[in-house]
C-alpha positions in Angstrom: -27.7 17.7 -35.0 -25.8 18.3 -31.8 -22.1 18.8 -32.8 -21.3 22.6 -32.3 -20.8 24.3 -35.5 -17.1 24.8 -36.8 -15.6 28.2 -36.4 -12.0 29.4 -36.8 -11.6 29.9 -33.0 -13.1 26.5 -32.0 -11.3 23.1 -32.0 -11.8 19.5 -31.4 -9.2 18.1 -29.1 -8.4 14.5 -30.1 -6.1 12.5 -27.8 -4.2 9.4 -29.2 -4.4 10.9 -32.5 -1.1 9.7 -34.0 -2.7 6.4 -35.3 -5.7 4.1 -35.4 -9.0 5.2 -34.3 -7.8 8.6 -33.0 -6.3 9.6 -36.4 -9.5 8.4 -38.2 -11.6 10.7 -35.7 -9.7 13.4 -36.5 -9.9 12.9 -40.3 -13.8 12.5 -39.9 -14.2 15.7 -37.9 -12.0 17.5 -40.5 -14.2 16.4 -43.3 -17.2 17.9 -41.4 -15.3 21.3 -41.3 -13.9 21.1 -37.6 -10.6 22.4 -36.7 -8.7 19.8 -34.6 -5.9 19.8 -32.0 -4.0 16.7 -32.1 -2.4 15.2 -28.9 -0.2 12.1 -28.6 3.4 11.5 -27.8 4.7 11.0 -31.3 5.1 14.5 -32.8 6.3 13.4 -36.1 3.0 11.5 -36.8 1.0 14.2 -35.4 2.8 16.7 -37.8 2.1 14.6 -40.7 -1.5 14.2 -39.9 -1.9 17.8 -39.2 -0.5 18.7 -42.7 -3.0 16.3 -44.4 -5.9 17.8 -42.6 -4.9 21.4 -43.4 -5.1 20.5 -47.1 -8.8 20.2 -46.4 -9.0 23.8 -45.5 -9.3 23.3 -41.5 -7.2 24.5 -38.9 -5.0 21.7 -37.4 -2.8 22.2 -34.3 -0.4 19.9 -32.7 0.4 19.5 -29.1 2.7 16.7 -28.3 2.1 15.2 -24.7 2.3 12.1 -22.7 -1.3 11.5 -21.4 0.0 9.2 -18.7 2.0 12.4 -17.1 -0.3 14.4 -14.8 1.6 17.5 -15.2 1.5 17.4 -18.9 -2.2 17.1 -18.8 -2.6 19.9 -16.6 -0.8 22.0 -19.0 -3.0 21.3 -21.9 -5.7 24.0 -21.2 -3.0 26.7 -21.0 -1.4 25.7 -24.3 -4.7 25.5 -26.0 -5.6 29.0 -24.7 -2.2 30.0 -26.2 -3.3 29.1 -29.6 -6.5 31.3 -29.5 -9.1 28.5 -29.7 -11.8 27.0 -27.3 -12.4 23.3 -27.1 -16.1 22.6 -28.3 -15.3 19.0 -28.9 -13.3 16.7 -26.6 -12.4 13.0 -27.8 -10.6 11.0 -25.2 -9.3 8.3 -27.4 -5.8 7.7 -26.0 -5.6 4.1 -24.5 -3.5 1.0 -24.1 -3.8 -2.5 -22.5 -1.7 -5.0 -21.0 -2.1 -8.8 -21.5 -1.6 -11.5 -19.1 -2.7 -12.7 -15.5 -2.3 -9.9 -12.9 -0.2 -12.4 -10.8 2.5 -12.1 -13.3 1.9 -8.4 -14.1 4.4 -5.5 -14.1 2.9 -3.0 -11.5 4.2 0.0 -13.2 2.8 -1.0 -16.5 -0.6 -1.6 -14.8 -0.6 1.7 -13.3 0.4 3.5 -16.5 -2.6 1.8 -18.3 -5.0 3.0 -15.6 -3.5 6.5 -15.8 -4.0 6.7 -19.6 -7.3 4.7 -19.8 -9.0 6.0 -16.8 -7.5 8.9 -15.0 -6.7 11.0 -18.1 -10.5 10.6 -19.1 -11.5 12.0 -15.8 -8.9 14.7 -15.8 -9.7 16.1 -19.2 -13.5 16.0 -18.7 -12.9 17.8 -15.5 -10.7 20.5 -17.2 -12.8 21.1 -20.3 -16.5 20.5 -19.7 -16.8 23.6 -17.3 -16.2 25.8 -20.5 -18.4 23.9 -22.6 -21.4 24.1 -19.9 -20.5 27.8 -19.5 -20.8 28.4 -23.3 -23.9 26.3 -23.7 -22.4 24.1 -26.5 -20.0 21.2 -26.6 -19.6 17.2 -27.1 -17.4 14.7 -25.5 -16.6 11.3 -27.2 -14.9 8.8 -24.7 -13.6 5.8 -26.4 -14.5 2.7 -24.3 -14.8 -0.9 -25.7 -17.1 -3.9 -26.0 -14.9 -5.2 -23.2 -16.6 -2.6 -20.9 -19.8 -5.0 -20.8 -18.1 -8.0 -19.1 -15.0 -8.8 -16.9 -12.1 -10.1 -19.1 -9.6 -12.4 -17.4 -6.3 -11.9 -19.2 -7.0 -8.2 -19.7 -8.5 -7.6 -16.2 -7.3 -3.9 -15.7 -8.1 -2.9 -19.3 -11.9 -4.1 -19.2 -12.4 -2.6 -15.7 -11.1 0.6 -16.9 -13.2 0.6 -20.0 -16.3 -0.5 -17.9 -15.4 2.8 -15.8 -15.3 4.8 -19.0 -18.7 3.6 -20.0 -20.3 4.1 -16.7 -18.7 7.6 -16.5 -19.9 8.7 -19.6 -23.5 7.5 -19.1 -23.4 9.6 -15.8 -22.0 12.5 -17.6 -24.8 12.3 -20.1 -27.2 12.4 -17.4 -25.6 15.4 -15.7 -25.4 17.4 -19.0 -29.0 17.0 -20.0 -30.5 20.5 -21.0 -27.0 22.2 -20.9 -26.4 22.1 -24.5 -23.3 19.6 -24.1 -23.5 15.8 -24.7 -21.5 12.8 -23.9 -21.1 9.7 -26.0 -19.3 6.4 -25.3 -17.8 4.7 -28.3 -17.5 0.8 -27.7 -15.5 -0.7 -30.4 -14.9 -4.5 -30.8 -11.8 -5.7 -32.4 -10.0 -3.3 -34.6 -6.8 -3.9 -36.5 -4.6 -1.0 -35.2 -1.1 -0.7 -33.6 -3.2 -1.0 -30.3 -2.9 -4.8 -30.6 0.7 -4.8 -31.4 1.7 -2.6 -28.4 -0.6 -4.8 -26.2 1.5 -7.9 -27.2 -1.3 -9.9 -29.3 0.1 -11.9 -32.2 -1.6 -12.7 -35.5 -2.4 -16.1 -34.2 -4.1 -14.6 -31.2 -6.2 -12.2 -33.3 -7.2 -15.2 -35.6 -9.0 -16.5 -32.8 -11.8 -14.0 -33.3 -14.2 -14.4 -36.1 -13.6 -12.3 -39.1 -17.2 -10.7 -38.9 -16.4 -9.1 -35.8 -13.3 -6.9 -36.9 -14.1 -3.4 -38.1 -11.9 -0.9 -39.9 -10.7 1.9 -37.9 -12.3 4.5 -40.3 -15.7 2.8 -40.0 -15.4 2.8 -36.2 -14.5 6.6 -36.4 -17.4 7.3 -38.5 -20.0 5.5 -36.2 -18.5 7.6 -33.1 -18.8 10.8 -34.7 -22.1 10.2 -36.1 -23.3 9.2 -32.6 -21.8 12.3 -31.1 -23.6 14.5 -33.8 -27.0 12.6 -32.7 -26.3 12.9 -29.2 -26.5 9.2 -28.5 -24.9 8.0 -25.2 -23.6 4.7 -26.4 -22.2 3.6 -29.8 -21.2 0.1 -30.7 -19.9 -0.4 -34.3 -21.0 -3.5 -36.1 -24.0 -5.7 -35.7 -22.0 -8.5 -34.4 -20.3 -6.6 -31.7 -23.8 -5.1 -30.6 -25.1 -8.7 -30.2 -22.0 -9.9 -28.2 -22.0 -6.8 -26.1 -25.7 -7.3 -25.3 -25.4 -11.1 -24.7 -22.2 -10.7 -22.4 -24.2 -8.1 -20.3 -27.1 -10.5 -19.6 -25.0 -13.8 -19.3 -24.5 -14.8 -15.5 -20.9 -13.9 -14.8 -20.3 -17.2 -13.1 -20.8 -18.8 -16.5 -19.2 -16.2 -18.6 -16.1 -15.6 -16.7 -14.6 -19.1 -16.7 -15.4 -19.4 -20.4 -13.5 -16.1 -21.2 -10.6 -17.2 -18.9 -10.2 -20.7 -20.8 -10.0 -18.8 -24.3 -8.0 -15.6 -23.7 -4.7 -16.0 -25.5 -2.8 -13.9 -22.9 -3.8 -16.7 -20.2 -3.2 -19.7 -22.6 0.3 -18.6 -23.3 1.0 -18.0 -19.4 -0.1 -21.6 -18.6 2.2 -22.9 -21.4 
């Protein structure tokens, strides 16, 4: 087991913890006895989750913050120090996607997505990994996606961002070998959460994916935390998603990309 032992002055920092996979990861860590520090924009939801987790006897702190705001991210270490805890587990879960062709995109929305999905991951790893390495203990869970294994016309920036997160985490894993700190990339397939609604997917869009590919948020969280505890570098929840990711990584892109472009609902709507 590689997860640091829980202690009153240690915490797991979980971003995007107000709903979906992030909230379930926080619940899973709390069940294992870890204190958590919850970060997201919606303070009311974080407060409700923190109250739930405290009933399990763990310390649960709430730090509302917009992960797209560089100044807000820079303030997080000081805010955590003020709580009297050290970050032994970092979960970079906050993320979002835009949908549709880049030629019709909103530049501000695209940059905001990259800021949250990519820049925030690098920023928080750079801020919290030094302390972990110095203490000789720690674990980082970066939430990527099965979209990381292939280009995805219709969600070009999202897939590219998740490919970055996967590659970055694999590199971190190599750098951290022998330090007592580990890095894991969690790569879920489709999960029914608010993520889809915010991205603009409809129920009809979601029905285009086979039901056997869909995973529950709590099951995804459990796979991620189990992989973190075992020191695995990459975790893909669900057999079907592991097969699809492997096949996508091997299929020649000149064949794969046109097929994906023809099927993506965001591109089909743009043509109509």
